[in-house]
N, C-alpha and C positions, 0 to 999 in steps of 0.2 A: 546534158548535163542536172539531174536535178540538186537545189540548192536547200542549203537546212533550212527549215522554219528558222523564225526571229523567234529570239526571247522571247519569252511573253512577260509584258512591261505590267498590265492590269491583273490583280488575285483576286477573284471575286467570294467572300468569306460569312460562309456561312454561321451564323450565332446567334446563342439557345440565353434563352435566362439562367443557367449556370456559369456566360460567358467565357472567361479567360480558359477556366480547368475545363471547360466541356471543349475546347478545340486540341485537334491533332496537331501532330510536331508538324507538318508540312504549313500550317496555317499561321502555327505561333511564329514560325523563320520568317516565314513570307510578310505577317507583321513588323516584325522584330528590323528585318532590312527595307520596309515603305519608307521613303520617302516624304509622303502623305496620305495618311487617311480615313478615308472620307464615308460618313452613313449617318444616320437617324442618331441629333442627340443622347438619346436612350441608348440605343449600342455601343458607341462611344466609352458612354459611363460605367460602359462592362467590365474594359477595358484592362491592364493592369498600365505601369508606364512604360511606354514605348519612346524611340526618340527620331520617330517620326513627325511634322506636326499633323496637325488634324486640320479636319473642315467639317463642318453641318452641313449633310447634306438638305438643299433649300426644297421649301412647300408651294411650288404645287412642283412635283418627282421631276418633271421635263426641264425643269430650269434650271439641275446640278448637273443635266449631260452634257453642256457644252466646258460646263466649269473644269470637268473629269478629260474632254475631248479635248482640251486645252493642256494638261499635262501627260498627254501624248510623248511616250519615250522617256517618263519617269519609273520608278519606281513604288505602285501607289496600290494601293487594296480599299475595295470600296464594302464593309461591312451591308449584312442582309438579314434578314429573320427565317434560320432556319435553313433548309432547302432552296436555293435562292432561284430554280425554278420551277417552282411549285406553288403558281399565287404569287411570287417575289418577281426579285425588282433584275433577275439575272436577265434574258431574253429582253428586257428592256435599257439594255446595257449590248453588248452583246450583239443585236442586229446594225451598229454604228463601227461594230471591228470587224476585221479581217479574221479567224480562227484561228492564225499563231501568234494572235497579243494579247491575249486571256489565261488563263486560267483559273477553277473554281474549286473549292475545297465545302463543301455542304457538313451541313450536320443536322440529325434528324430532324423533319420538317416539323409540327403540330399536328397533322394530319396523324405521324403513324406514333405520336405521344400520344395523342387522345386512345387510337385503336387499342396501343399498351395499357393505358390506365384502363381499355372499360370490355376490353376483352373483341372488341368485335374485330371483323375482318376487315382491312382496309377495299380486298377487292369484290367487298360484296356493300358495304356502304357508300354513299353518293359527300365527297368533297365539295362543299360551295365554298366560295369565297364575298363576302355583301359585307364588309367593311367599308367599299365606297361604292355598295349598288343597293335597291330597293330592296326590303325584305322581302318580298312578290320569287324572287328566283328562285325560294324555294318553291314553288306553286308544284313544277312538273316532276317533284319528288318523294310528294306527300301521299305515301299511300299507308295504310295498318301493314304496320308488322317490316316498315324500310326504316332501314338508318341513316342521320345526316348525320355530319361534323361541318360546322359553321363558323368562318373563322367573322369577326364580327369588329367592331371598333368601340364600343368602349360598354357599361355594367346597362346605359341605358337602351341599349339596341338591344338587348338581353331580354329586359320587359318588352320590349315593343314587338320583336318573336314570341313572347309565348303571349301576349292580345291579341296580335296577327291571326295563329295556330288557334286559339278557344273563338274566334270569329269564325275559322273555318270547321270548326267542329272536332279541331282535333285538341280541343283543351285538355281532354285525359290522356294526351305523349306525356312522357319520361321527361324532362330536359334536367342532362347533365352541364354544369357551369362548372369551364374545365381555366383557371386562371394561373398565370405565368407559368404554365408546364413547364418544367424537367428543372425548373430555380427554384430556389431557398423559398421562395413566396408562395408556392405551388398550395390548390389548394381545389379541391375538385367537391361538388356540392350539388345534389339530389332533388327537384321541385316538379312536382306537373305543373302543366304549361299554363292552367285556370288557376292554381292556386297562388297565394303572396311572395313573388318574385324579391331574395332580397334587394335590397338598398345600395349596398357595401362593395360591390361586383368591384374588380380591379382590372384596369388593362396590362398584359394584353389578354383576351380573353376569346377562348371557344366553346360552342354551343354543341353538346349533342344532342339527337332529335330519338328518342326511338318512337316513332309513330304510333298512335292508338287513334281512335277517331272513326265516328259513322262517317266524315266528312266525304266530300265530291271527290275520285279518283280522275285523273285525265288519262284518258285512256292508249293506250299505245299506235292503234291504229290508227290513219287518213278516215274525217269526217266524223269530227266531231256532230254532237247535238249540236243544235243553233244556239241554244239557250246560252252557253259558253260565253257568249256575241251577242256585246251590245250592238245593236243594230236599228236601221229606219225602214227594213224592208229591203234595202239596199245590199246584200249576202248573197254568196253562194249557198244554198242550203244545200246539205249533208250529204245527200244524194251524189249530186252534180260534185261537189267538194271530191270526195271521196275516187269521183272517175277523174276531174283535174288534177288534183296529184296524184293518183297515177300515172299520168301519161308524163305531168311534167318531172315526177321522178329524180325525186330529190338524191341528191351524193353527201356523201360528207365534206365539209370546204366551202359547200357552192355559193354564188350568188347567182339570187333572182332577182329580175325586175317585176311588181305585180302591177300592175298599168288601170289605172281605172280601181282602184285597191277596194272602193267602198267599206265595206268592214274591217277588212284585213284578215278576213278568215282564214284565204289562204297564203299569205306570206307569215301569216302565224300559224297553218301546221307547216307552212315551208322550217322554219325555221326548230320547230318542236323535233320535227324529222332528226337531225344532229346537233351537237351542244356549238359544230364549228361552223353552223351553214349560217348565211346572211342575207335581209333583202330591203331593196329600196323601192322602200311602193310610195308610186306617185297616186295623186288626190286633189282634182279640181279643186272640191267641194271646204273649204276651211273648214267650217264643223266636223265633215267626216273624216278628214285627215287628222283632227285633233282624237277620234276618237276611237279610229286605227293605231293611236302610242297609246291613249287607256287600255284596248280591248288587250297591247301587246306587253303591258308590264304588269297588268292581273294576270295572264298568266305564263309570268313568267319571262317571258323575251323580249324585256324590253331595251333590247337591243338592235331591236328596229329601225331603218333610216325609212323614217316619213316627208317628202316634200311636195307644196302645196303645187301644182301645175299641171297643165295639162299636155300628153301628147302627140305630135310628134317634137312640140316647140322647148317641151320640158322633159326629154327623156337624158339620162344620166350622161357623165362621161362613163368611160372606162367600156369594157367588157362583160356583159352578164353569162353564165355557161344556161340560164334559163326567164323561156320570156312568159309573162302570162298575162293575157287580154282580157279584164275582164268588164271595162267600158272605154267608150272613144273608141271602136275600131272604123278604121275607116282605112279607105284604098292609099290615102296619101301617108296616115300611119305605118300599115306593110309598107309601103315604097321606103320608110324612110326606117325602118326597122331594117331591111332585105340589103339595105347601102350599107349600114349600120353592122349588123352581127357576124359576129367572127363560123369561122365553115364551124361545126357539129355544135353547137348552142340548139336547145331546145324552143320551139315556143307555140304554142298552145292557144288556141282564142273558141271565146263562146261566143256562140251568139244567138241570139231572140227573134229578132225584127227579119220579114221576108227578105229587104233591102239589104241585112247582113249575112244574111245565110248566103244572099246570089252572091256575095260579098265573097266568102266563104270556101263557095262550089268554083267561080270561077277560078280561085286563086291553088286552090289542090288541084285542079287540071292544069296548072302550070306547071307550078311547082311542086309536087306532088303530098305525101303526106299519109294520115288515115283522115279520111271524115267519120263523123260518127255523128248519130242522130240521136237523142236520149229523151223516150218519154217516159212522163213519170206519173204517176197517176196514187191517190191515197182515201181511204175510207173516211167516210161523210156522209153526217145524219141527212137523211132524205126520209122526212114525216116522221114517223113510226121507224120505220126502218133506216138501212144502209147503202150505198150503193158508191161509187169510184167516182171522185174528183181530180180531172186532168188534169193538172200544171199547165202552163206555155208549153211545145216541144221545143228543144233547143240542138242545138248542133256545133261539136266541135269540131274543129280542126289544127290535129297535132304534125308536127314535124322538123327534121333534123335536118338543122341548113347545109 
């Protein structure tokens, strides 16, 4: 016998700048019937009178979740911006609830309204939220002809983005300053990034960016040029990095442990492979650990989790989908990983010294996998002529547990 689901007690209502007038009948009915309406003060002010009590959602956002859950069973409405499930509060609430406990009524998101005002195709533009994130999150999207809509925290952020774009040699980009879309205070203004940005930009604000300029563009392929990364020489060079990423084979939503991260180049390219990917970078040298975080931020993937420590003692908790050993390779580390990792995890280790090469050869003989020797040489001057200058040969072991 299948029981009927319980009646939802929580209604998540997306609200736009047109307030009550922009709400559909089901959302209005939920607000009229609510015993409690929660939301930011700005959203609450957009409502008409209603019978329920109101509660301003606290800052930080997480502090409001226990207050909401304490009302479980009562008729509660939570107000959120536009579409609550597109860079909104929706999933932050529903992860604490059963599916039958809630219902949602969205209105057009800021991205949809921006596309409608600018005539841009939603599926072809990058939608980015940097109202609580570094402006460098835009870096992977910068390319001539690309279009971006970014959610910003305030008018000062518009000037920050414009200055940053100019510094990246994309100052010729056209900026569309989109204020209070969908409401009576709506305003759209156009300016070049390297021009003077208005001082009177009102919140809430989004920014349309039509990219133009001669700045560097991040390639989509693995194996970025080494000069994308700040390093002290401890870096997997471009050809080796491309082969290593190929062996690691990043897939959407996966977690990588980058052990002996050095400059962070492997972990950063793992993150660039897909926006849902994650990395825990383990580095024993504090200065290098700081460099890993700085490199990741500069390339728009500041979500990297950098930890100072030496493996195997400082191995993270949990289970990764893949592990890369770029430094600190030892018998103890391999034994610890083999005891910890789950079946299906992909392990890739690079070795340069004879001792490390012998260790990988032994483990490959015992555990299987693929052993690859990489010999690289680059052209270098020899007097008035040129010749091949060889790098140290590298041995790579890749295996799926």
